[in-house]
N, C-alpha and C positions, 0 to 999 in steps of 0.2 A: 468527226474528230479523229485524229490519228496521233501517232508518236513520232511523226516525221520531224518534229522540232528537236528531238533527242539526238544525241551522238554517243558513240562509244566512249569518247573522252569525258563527256559529262557524267555518264553512268559510272565510269571508273572513279571519278572524283567523289561521287556519292558513296560508292562502295567503301572507299578509304575513310570517309567521314563517319559512316555508320559503324565500321569496325572499331574505330576509336571510342565511340559512344558505348559500345558493348562490353568494354573491358571490366566493368564492375558487375557484370552479370554472373550467373551461376549455371553450372551444368546439372542435369538431373541425376542424383546419386542413386536412385532406386532401380535404374537400369545400368548395370556395370559397363556395358559397351558404350553407352552414350556418355557416361561419366569420363570415359577415357579418350574422347575425340579431341582434336586440336581446336581450342577455343578461338583461335585466330583465323580459322578457315572461313571463307565466305564466297558466295556466288549469287549473282542476280541475272535474271533473264526477263526482258520486256518484249512482249510479242503483240503485234497489232492485227486487227481484223483485215487490214489492207495488205498483210504479208510481211511487214517490217519486223525484224528481229534484232535485238541487241543483247549480247551476253558478255559479262565480265566476271573475273574472279576464277575460282577453281571449278571450271565448267565440266570437267570430266569426273569429278568426285561424285560417288553415289552415296545416298543416305536414306534411311527409312522415313516413310511418310508420317508414321504415327497418326495423330488425330486429323491430319490433313486428308486422310482417306475417308473420313466420315461423310462428307457431302456426296462422295461417289458411291458409297454404300447405300445411301438414301436414294440416289438416282437409279442404281441397279435394282434395288428392291421395288421401287415404283414401277419399273418396267416388268418385273417378274410377277408381282402379285397385285398391283394396282393400289390406288389411293385408299379405297374403302377398307381393304384388309389391313393395310399398313396402319391406318388410323385407329385400329383396335388395339394396337401394340404400343404406339408412341404418339405423344402430342406434338404440338408445334408452338408451344408457348415459351417465352424466355424464362431463365432462372437467375435469381440474384445471388446464388451460391456457387461454389466451385464445381468444375466438371465431374469431380469424383464424389460429390456429396451424397452420402447415403441418407443423411437426415432429410434432405429435400425429397428424396424418393419415398421415404417412410411417411412423411407428412402428406404426400400425394397418393397414399394408398398403394404404392408399388407401381404406379403408372408413370413412366418416364415423361418428363416435361417436353423434351425435344430430342431429335436424333444427333445433335452435336455433343450431348452429354455422354459419358461412358455408359450409363444405364440405357439410354436410348439406342446407342450404337450396338450394344450387346443384344438388345431386343430385336433389332433389325437383322443381326447375324443369324438369329434363330429362324428367320424367314427365308434365308438364302437357299437356293436349290443345291442338292448334293447330299450324299450319305455320310461323308466324313468331312472334317474341317479342312483337310488337305484338298479334297475334291472341290469343296465350295470355294476355297481360296484360288485354286487354279482356274476354275471356270470364270470367276470374277476377274482374275488377272488377264486372262485371254480376252475377255469382253472389253476391258479397259484398253488394252494394247491395240485391239482392232479398231475400236471406236474413236480413240484419241490419237492414234498413230504414234504411240510412245513405246518404250521398251522396259516396262517394269519387270522386276524379278523379286522372288522371295529371298530375303537375306536370312539365311539359316543361322548365321552367327548371332545376329541381333535377336532372333527368335529364341535361341538357346539362352541368351542373356536374360531375356524377359522371363523365361520359364524358370531360371535359376533362383529368382527372388519372387516368390508368389506375392501378387498384389493383394493385400488384405482388404483394401477398400473395394476393389472389383469383386472379390469373393463375397463381401457383404452385400454389394449391389445384386449379385446373382441370387443370393439367398432371398432377398426381399422380392425380387422380380418373380422368382419361382413360387414363393408363398402366395403371391397375389394372382398367380395364374397367367403371367405375361411371358413366361418362358416354358416351352414344351420340352426342350432338351437342353438343360442348363450347361452341362459340361461341354457339349458340342458347340453351343453358342459362344461360350467363353473362349474355347480353343480357336474357333473361327475368328473371333474378334482379335485375339492376340496375333494370329497369322496375318490377317489383312493389314494390321497396323505395321507389320514388318515388311510389307511390300516396299521396294526401294527403287530409286532411279536417280538420274542426274538432274540438274536444274532445268534442262530443256524438256525432260519428260514431265516435270511438274507443270511447266508452262503449257505443254500440249494438253494436259488434263484440264487446265483452266479454260483453254480455248474450246474444249468439248462442250462447255456450258454456254458458250456464246455462238458456236457454230456446230450444233449437234449433228451427229451422223443419222442416217435414215432409221436406225434402230431405236432412236431416242426422240421422244416428243418434245417440242419446244416448251410446252406448258409445264412439263416435269422439270425442265431446266430452270424455268422461271421460279418454280416452287423451291428448288434447291438454292438458288441465289437469294431468295427472300429469307430463308432460314439462316443462311450464312450472314446476312446483314444483321439480323436480329439476335442471333445466338452463336455465331462463329467464334467469337472471343469470350464466350461464357459470360461471367458477370461484368466484364469490361465492354461488352457489345454496345450498350446504349451510349457510352462515352465516345467510342470510336465511330458509331453510326452518326453521331452529331458532328464530330470533328472532321471525319474523313468521308463518310457517307457512301461507301461502296461495300459490297460483300467481301468478307475476309474469312480466312480460316488459318489457324495456327496449329503447330504440333510441337511436342516437347523435344523433338530432334533438332529444332531450330528453324523449321520451315514456316514461312508465311506465304499464303497465296491470296492475292488480291485480284478481283475481277471488276473491270471498269466497263459497265454496259455501253454498247455501241462503239467501243474503242479497242479493248484488248485486255491483257492480263500482265501482272507482275508477279513472278515467282522469286522468292528470296530465301537464302540459307545463311544463317549465322547461329552457332550453337548457344552462346550465352543467353540466359533467360532472365526475365524480370520475376518478381514475386508471384505473379499470377500464372507463370509458365509460358509466356510468349517471348519470342525472339526480340530482343531490344533493338538490334539493328534492322531486323525485318520490318517491324512496325514503322520505324523511322523512314526507311526507304520507301515504303508504300505511301506514307503521308507526304513525303517530299515530292514524289511523282505527281500525286493528285493535286497538290498545291501549285505545281508548275503548269499542269494542264489548265487549271482554273484561271491562271494569270495570263493565259494566251490572249 
């Protein structure tokens, strides 16, 4: 299967329709720089395993990945420490509560349900190699850029914005994780988490990251990519994951910056950016674009 049925004109039409749907969404107010972006901005990139690429919208705009980085933190840590050590820090089970829920973590005895939750991602950042958060983030950034052929950079402005308003929910998560013995260096892990979420790129960079999961470089095992895709399918949209797994049926990951990354096995990826979010923190237009593409593929 391929995207050869698609055209730039068709993708532009979908872009316009999705942006109209997003007008009732909201921007995240707890990160000042994200709250100040243009809500009407949007970009989509569809990239196939056969080499076909279609891009529309503001394709030169750079934006932070936020939680879309989480699958790649998982992939990186799998390569660095292996599945056995990773499994001692985080589970692989879905959660019916929001990504920031400390109540879920407390009920689970301080053991994160999965790596897509904030608690799970912070626990994985504790396992990343490097003596400082900056060193860990830079090593990770270079690994991604080399492996995926993209050009991610750390957005210092967004990072300053994140640090200017301490996230009390994340601080609560760190406290519970530490008390349960699942964080060895809590301040370092949280700082690393904040930095990796502020890695930024254009829509083509996000698309290249997605292709890394379908066409892994020599440094990445296909089995680890399959594990990452499975957790994206079951947990990538948090409590909304079962609903979209049934309706759309492909691995997805969203971020509060307005990104959605969809991976279509044996076919390719769709990377979308539109800042207005629904109540669960997902890009309204991004989810619509991915679902529209998948429906068209199934109707071929």
